C-alpha positions in Angstrom: 2.2 29.2 23.1 4.8 26.4 22.1 3.8 23.7 21.6 4.8 20.6 24.2 6.8 18.0 23.3 5.8 14.3 25.5 7.3 11.2 25.7 6.7 8.3 25.7 7.3 5.0 28.0 9.1 3.3 24.8 11.3 6.6 24.3 9.5 7.9 21.1 9.1 11.8 21.7 5.8 12.8 19.8 2.5 15.4 19.9 -0.6 15.5 19.8 -3.5 16.8 18.8 -6.9 15.3 20.8 -7.5 12.8 23.7 -9.5 9.9 22.7 -11.4 7.3 24.7 -12.0 4.7 23.9 -15.3 3.6 23.3 -15.8 0.4 24.9 -15.3 2.6 28.4 -18.6 3.6 27.7 -16.2 7.4 28.1 -16.5 8.4 24.2 -16.9 12.5 23.0 -16.6 14.9 20.7 -13.6 14.9 20.2 -13.7 10.5 20.4 -16.2 10.6 17.6 -14.0 13.6 16.0 -11.4 10.4 16.1 -13.4 7.8 14.6 -14.8 10.3 11.9 -11.1 11.1 11.1 -10.7 7.3 10.6 -13.9 6.7 8.3 -12.6 9.3 6.2 -15.5 12.6 6.3 -13.8 15.3 4.2 -14.3 17.9 7.1 -13.2 16.1 9.7 -9.9 15.0 7.2 -9.5 18.7 6.1 -10.3 20.4 9.5 -7.2 17.3 11.2 -4.8 19.0 8.3 -5.4 22.4 9.4 -4.8 21.0 13.1 -1.7 19.5 12.3 0.2 22.2 10.4 -0.3 25.3 13.4 0.7 22.8 15.3 3.9 21.3 13.4 4.3 25.4 12.9 4.3 26.2 16.6 7.5 23.9 16.5 8.7 24.7 13.0 12.0 26.1 13.8 13.2 22.8 16.1 11.8 20.6 13.6 13.8 22.1 10.9 16.8 23.6 12.6 17.5 21.4 15.3 16.3 17.8 14.6 17.2 17.8 11.0 13.8 16.8 9.9 14.1 15.4 6.5 11.6 13.0 5.3 7.3 12.3 6.8 6.0 8.9 6.9 2.3 7.6 7.7 2.3 4.4 9.5 0.6 1.4 7.5 -2.9 0.2 8.6 -3.1 -2.9 10.2 -4.4 -4.4 6.3 -1.8 -5.6 4.5 -0.8 -3.9 1.0 -3.8 -1.7 2.9 -2.6 2.4 2.9 -3.6 4.7 5.6 -5.5 7.1 3.8 -6.3 9.8 6.3 -2.5 9.6 7.5 -1.1 9.8 4.3 -3.2 13.0 3.5 -1.8 14.6 6.5 1.7 13.5 5.4 0.7 15.8 2.5 -1.0 18.4 4.1 2.3 19.6 6.0 4.8 18.2 3.3 2.9 21.5 1.2 3.2 23.9 4.0 6.6 23.0 4.8 9.1 22.6 2.0 11.9 20.7 4.5 9.7 17.7 4.5 9.6 15.4 1.4 6.4 13.3 2.0 7.5 9.4 1.6 3.8 7.7 0.5 3.2 4.6 1.2 6.5 4.6 2.7 6.0 1.6 5.9 3.9 -1.0 4.4 2.6 -3.7 6.1 3.1 -6.9 4.7 1.0 -9.0 7.5 -2.3 -8.0 7.8 -2.4 -7.5 12.2 -5.5 -7.7 14.0 -7.1 -3.2 14.1 -6.4 -2.2 18.2 -9.0 -0.4 18.6 -11.7 -3.1 17.9 -9.1 -6.1 20.1 -9.0 -6.0 23.2 -5.7 -5.6 25.7 -5.0 -8.8 25.5 -5.1 -9.4 21.7 -3.7 -6.5 20.3 -0.3 -7.3 18.4 1.8 -6.2 20.7 5.7 -4.6 18.7 7.1 -7.8 18.1 3.7 -8.8 15.8 4.1 -5.1 13.9 7.8 -4.9 14.0 7.7 -8.8 12.1 4.6 -7.2 9.7 5.9 -3.9 8.3 8.7 -2.7 6.0 9.8 0.3 4.8 10.0 1.5 0.9 11.1 4.9 0.4 15.0 6.3 0.7 18.0 5.7 2.2 19.6 8.0 2.7 18.7 10.0 6.3 21.3 9.7 8.6 21.5 12.6 11.1 18.2 13.1 10.5 14.7 12.9 12.2 12.1 11.0 9.9 8.2 12.7 11.2 5.9 9.8 11.6 1.7 10.3 11.5 -0.8 8.0 13.0 -4.1 8.1 14.6 -3.9 8.0 17.7 -1.0 6.3 20.0 -2.1 4.0 23.1 0.6 1.5 24.3 3.1 2.5 21.4 3.4 -0.7 19.9 2.8 0.5 16.3 5.2 3.1 16.8 8.2 1.8 18.1 8.1 -0.5 15.6 7.8 1.8 12.6 9.9 4.2 14.9 12.7 1.1 14.7 11.9 -0.3 11.3 12.4 3.6 10.3 16.0 3.8 12.6 17.6 0.6 10.4 16.1 0.8 7.3 17.2 5.0 6.9 19.9 5.3 9.6 18.2 8.4 10.8 18.9 9.9 13.9 15.3 9.6 15.5 11.3 9.3 14.9 9.3 12.3 15.6 5.7 11.1 16.8 2.6 13.4 15.4 -0.3 12.1 16.9 -4.4 13.3 15.4 -5.0 11.6 19.2 -3.4 9.9 22.7 -5.9 7.3 24.2 -6.3 9.0 27.9 -8.3 6.5 30.4 -11.3 8.4 32.5 
């Protein structure tokens, strides 16, 4: 069985491993706790998520390598300026180690201005696309013309961070597209 590829309303193609139920809705479950432990850098959970992501990407390996021509892999930045997204960087390292056609760009997407954390903000106070776009820069290789860059992030909810990262990567690298690899997707209900 191959991994299904989804398309977010923002146009980003992506895959995800788990479903995340927001705590504030009282629907927290084992998957949500797994994601929270991943974000807290729990070593056992980091290793588990790295393994799961390698397995997911392996199921799409030929598609990603030959059809999409993936070359670079980057982690979405933390919400804090000049702080790396440690857990997602670890996933990037694991994927690049397992798939030699991927080059990890450590800290390639850098937050230059702190923004409110989406997970702890009320929906009306979450940073929007423009806020993310204006607070992130790309500091990696600029030679991805005609290729795809893989973007790793922990949770996909509205897509504001992912959309901003995608557009920054396309502008900075001339890549053809960005493909999202998410640990979880927010679901309601």
